[in-house]
C-alpha positions, -999 to +999 in steps of 0.1 A: -199+001-660-233+018-663-227+052-680-258+066-663-250+057-627-251+086-602-239+087-566-263+110-548-246+120-515-268+122-484-259+131-448-273+100-431-291+068-439-325+080-428-324+111-451-352+109-476-344+126-510-368+104-530-389+133-543-358+146-562-343+112-571-375+096-585-378+120-615-341+113-624-348+075-624-378+082-647-353+099-671-332+067-672-306+074-646-296+048-620-293+068-588-275+054-557-280+071-523-245+073-507-234+085-473-211+115-470-176+107-460-179+071-472-162+057-503-186+058-533-195+027-553-171+019-581-198+018-607-209+054-601-196+077-629-210+109-615-215+124-581-241+150-569-234+171-538-261+194-523-246+224-507-275+228-482-266+194-466-232+207-454-228+231-425-205+254-444-184+257-476-154+243-458-172+210-452-186+209-487-151+214-501-137+187-479-163+162-492-157+174-528-119+167-527-124+132-512-134+118-546-121+125-580-150+116-603-171+143-621-193+162-597-224+184-599-230+207-569-265+218-562-266+253-547-297+270-533-283+306-534-261+328-555-236+328-525-233+290-525-229+290-562-201+315-561-184+297-533-185+264-552-172+279-584-141+290-564-129+254-558-144+231-584-124+217-613-132+230-648-148+198-658-174+200-629-205+221-627-229+239-604-267+241-607-291+264-588-317+241-572-331+208-584-361+223-602-370+221-630-358+186-632-352+190-670-324+215-662-308+191-637-310+163-663-293+186-689-264+194-665-259+157-657-260+148-693-233+175-700-211+159-673-216+125-687-206+137-721-175+153-708-167+123-687-164+102-719-141+127-736-103+132-736-105+158-709-116+132-683-090+106-695-063+132-692-075+143-657-076+107-645-041+101-658-028+129-635-051+124-605-047+102-575-078+080-574-080+077-537-075+114-526-084+133-557-051+152-555-025+154-583-006+122-585+032+116-587+033+121-624+015+154-623+037+166-594+069+159-614+055+180-642+044+208-618+077+210-600+097+209-632+077+239-644+083+258-611+121+251-612+122+266-647+106+298-634+137+314-620+121+349-620+096+342-592+101+368-564+085+344-538+103+322-513+095+287-524+099+254-506+091+217-513+076+199-483+073+162-479+046+151-454+046+115-440+018+102-417+034+088-386+029+051-378+005+047-406+011+010-409-002+006-373-035+022-384-039-003-412-029-032-389-053-022-361-083-008-380-079-022-415-072-007-449-106+009-451-098+030-421-064+037-436-079+049-468-103+071-449-073+087-430-056+094-463-087+111-478-092+132-448-056+142-445-056+152-481-087+173-476-072+190-445-039+199-463-058+212-493-078+235-471-046+249-456-026+257-488-028+290-506-043+293-541-008+294-557+005+264-538+007+229-552-002+197-534+000+161-546+001+125-532+037+114-535+029+078-527+017+056-499+012+077-468+033+106-482+021+139-496+042+166-512+036+203-515+052+234-531+046+264-508+052+299-520+053+328-495+070+362-490+098+349-467+111+317-451+096+324-417+061+325-432+067+293-450+079+276-418+049+290-398+024+278-424+038+243-426+038+240-388+002+251-388-006+223-413+010+197-390-009+211-360-041+209-379-035+172-387-026+165-351-058+182-338-082+168-363-106+141-350-099+111-373-125+084-366-124+048-377-156+035-395-178+014-372-168-019-388-132-010-386-136-001-349-151-035-343-121-051-360-097-030-339-115-039-307-113-076-316-076-071-323-071-055-289-089-084-272-066-109-289-035-090-280-045-088-244-056-124-243-090-113-230-117-139-232-149-125-247-177-143-264-199-113-272-203-105-309-185-074-324-203-040-323-228-036-351-222-010-378-236+023-367-223+021-331-199+047-318-167+050-338-132+052-323-109+081-326-075+075-343-045+096-333-029+108-365+002+130-367+027+137-395+064+145-399+076+169-425+108+176-443+114+208-462+139+221-488+139+256-502+143+261-539+175+278-551+185+292-585+203+260-594+180+235-578+172+204-597+142+181-592+164+153-579+183+176-555+153+193-539+133+160-535+164+143-520+170+172-496+133+172-485+136+134-479+167+138-458+149+165-437+119+142-434+138+113-419+156+137-396+121+148-383+112+111-378+145+105-360+138+134-336+105+119-325+080+125-353+052+151-355+076+179-363+091+199-392+128+199-401+143+219-429+173+208-449+188+243-446+188+241-407+206+207-410+232+223-432+238+250-407+241+226-378+266+205-397+288+234-408+278+229-444+293+194-447+269+175-469+288+143-461+279+145-424+243+151-434+240+120-455+257+099-428+229+112-404+203+105-431+215+069-434+213+065-396+178+080-395+166+057-424+181+027-406+164+037-374+130+041-390+133+009-410+144-010-378+113+003-360+091-008-388+107-042-390+104-046-352+067-037-353+061-061-382+079-090-365+062-083-332+028-082-349+035-114-368+048-132-337+018-120-317-005-132-345+012-166-345+010-170-308-027-160-308-035-184-336-018-212-317-037-203-285-070-200-305-064-234-321-057-250-287-089-236-272-113-238-302-133-267-316-122-270-353-156-281-365-180-258-348-157-229-340-170-229-304-147-233-274-135-269-270-135-292-239-100-281-228-111-244-227-144-254-210-128-272-182-103-244-175-127-215-177-156-232-159-132-237-129-125-199-130-162-190-133-170-214-104-143-199-081-153-163-090-190-170-083-183-188-051-159-162-038-181-131-045-215-147-039-226-144-075-251-166-094-238-191-120-261-213-142-251-238-169-272-257-194-260-290-209-275-296-244-276-330-261-288-333-297-316-359-300-311-390-322-279-376-336-266-411-343-296-415-367-285-384-386-251-399-393-266-433-401-293-419-425-276-390-442-239-397-437-211-382-416-206-350-438-242-341-431-236-349-394-208-324-394-230-299-412-257-303-386-232-297-358-221-265-374-257-253-379-265-260-343-234-239-332-246-211-355-281-212-341-270-213-305-245-185-309-274-162-322-297-173-294-276-165-263-267-132-247-234-113-249-223-124-214-229-161-221-205-185-237-207-219-254-184-249-256-185-283-273-185-307-244-181-338-266-197-354-296-232-340-300-231-325-264-227-288-258-226-267-227-239-231-223-224-212-193-242-182-180-223-161-154-242-138-130-275-156-140-300-171-117-318-204-124-350-189-137-333-166-162-308-193-173-337-216-180-353-190-202-322-185-222-316-223-226-353-228-236-349-201-263-319-221-277-340-253-276-370-237-295-347-221-321-331-255-328-364-273-331-378-246-354-347-244-377-348-257-413-317-279-417-309-298-449-285-326-457-257-325-482-283-339-507-307-311-497-331-334-478-348-321-447-331-331-414-353-327-383-333-317-353-343-313-316-323-311-284-327-322-248-315-296-222-306-299-186-301-267-165-283-265-132-274-237-108-245-232-084-259-235-048-248-248-014-251-284-025-226-280-053-190-285-041-170-282-074-174-276-111-177-314-118-207-316-094-224-287-113-219-305-146-231-338-131-263-321-119-270-307-154-262-341-169-287-358-147-313-333-159-305-341-195-310-378-189-344-370-173-353-349-204-344-379-226-364-403-205-394-379-206-395-380-244-367-357-256-370-322-271-376-306-237-359-288-209-355-301-173-341-282-143-317-302-122-320-302-084 
C-alpha cells in the first residue's frame, strides 16, 4: 500500500479540483479523485473532505462516518471549523482553506505519521471497517463499563436494530448495494443518537445502541423516531446495481429483452429499507449476557409481529405475567418463524435461478451466447402474428459469413469458433435496443427488427455488415483472419403468408448477394 495515497472526495465526476490537487502531487502525494457516497479505493490511506462541497454540516458528518480511515476536513470559515471539531475523531484534523499548500501538506503529513502509529492500530482494532462505527469487541467493552456504573441517574436501555429483509437487497441489487445500505443506515443512526449514547455494529445487518434518557417514555419515543427515520430515508441502489436488479426482475418475470443493461450514471432505483428493534432496560443486577439476550428476544418478537416496529422486553414480561418460561417459548417460535421465512426465500430464489438457468440454456446458443434456432422459431412466430394483427412493420436480415469453410480449413476449428464469437460480439454492439439476434445455423445468423420498415432495417443490417468487414480478427496463432458477410433483408408485406415465407425471402436475397460477389447487402422482393 502506498503510504502517500490520498482519497480526495468530490461531489461529481465533472468537478474540477486540479488547481488544488496538482501542488499536492508535486509534493509527492498520489491523489485520487473519488465520488462522495461511493466506497473509497483500498489503497488510499487518507481522505480529504471539503466542507464547502456539502450542503450542510449534517451531510458532511454523514459522509465522514461512512469511512473509517484518517480524514482531513477542509473548512472555509470558523463556523465550519467549529462544527467539524464537534464530531471528528481525535486522530483526525481540520484545516482552514487549501492555501498555502505548505500548511495543507504539513497537516496531511501529520495524519500520515499518526496513521502509522499505535493509535491508528488500536482504533482499527475496535472499528467496523465498513461503517466506521465501534465494532462488536468495542461494544462489549463499552457495555461492560456502563453496567459497572450503577450510580447513573439516567434510564438506560440496550437496543438491537435489525434491517428487515436485508438478504433480499443483496440478492436483488448485489452486495455493493447492501454495503451502501449498511453505511447509510449507520450514518442515519449516528445522527439521531445523543452525545452520551453508544452505537456499534453488532454484526451482519444488526446494529446495537445504548440509549440514556431521563425516563423510559423518552427512550421509547427516541428509538421509534430512529426507526421512522430509517423507513423514510431514500436509499438508492448504485446505477450498476440497479441494472443488475432490473436484469434479475426480467429473469424472474420471464420477460424477453435483448437490450443491454442501463449504463452507469443512469437513474438509480430506490430501495425500501426498514428495521425492527428489540429493547431491554438496564437494571441494578443486569449482566451483559442477560441484557443482550433480552434485547434479542424483543427483537424477534418485533419481527414476528410484522417487522418495522419496536418491542421492549419489559412489555413482553408484563403481557406474560412475569413468566420468563412463556417468553422464551414465544422467542423460540419467533426465531423458528423468521428462519423458516428466510429458508423459504432462499429455496424459492435457488429454485427460480435453476429454472431460469435451464430455460436460458434451452433458448441460448452455447457458443455465441445469442438466441438459438429453437428460440428464433418460437419468437419469430410471435413477432409475425403481432405485426400482422396490429398492422405493424417487421423486417428481418439473414446474415451469412463469407468463406467460413476456408476459415476452418486454414486456421482450424478453434479459430472458427473464435470467429463466430467475435461476429456475435460485433453484431450485438451494432444493432438497436429493440432488435434481437439469433444463430440460425452454422455460420448463418438472423437479425429481427420489430416495428421497423424496410429502409430502416436495411440501414441497421448494413451497419452490421460494415462493422464485420472492418473488424480486426485474429486466429488462435494471432494471424489475421479476414471476415465479411453477405446479407439479405426482407420485410413483412401482403405477399408473405407466414414466418417461413419471410425467412425464405431473406434467404433468396442472401443467395443473390453471394452470386453478386459476396460482402454486400441485397433487399429481397
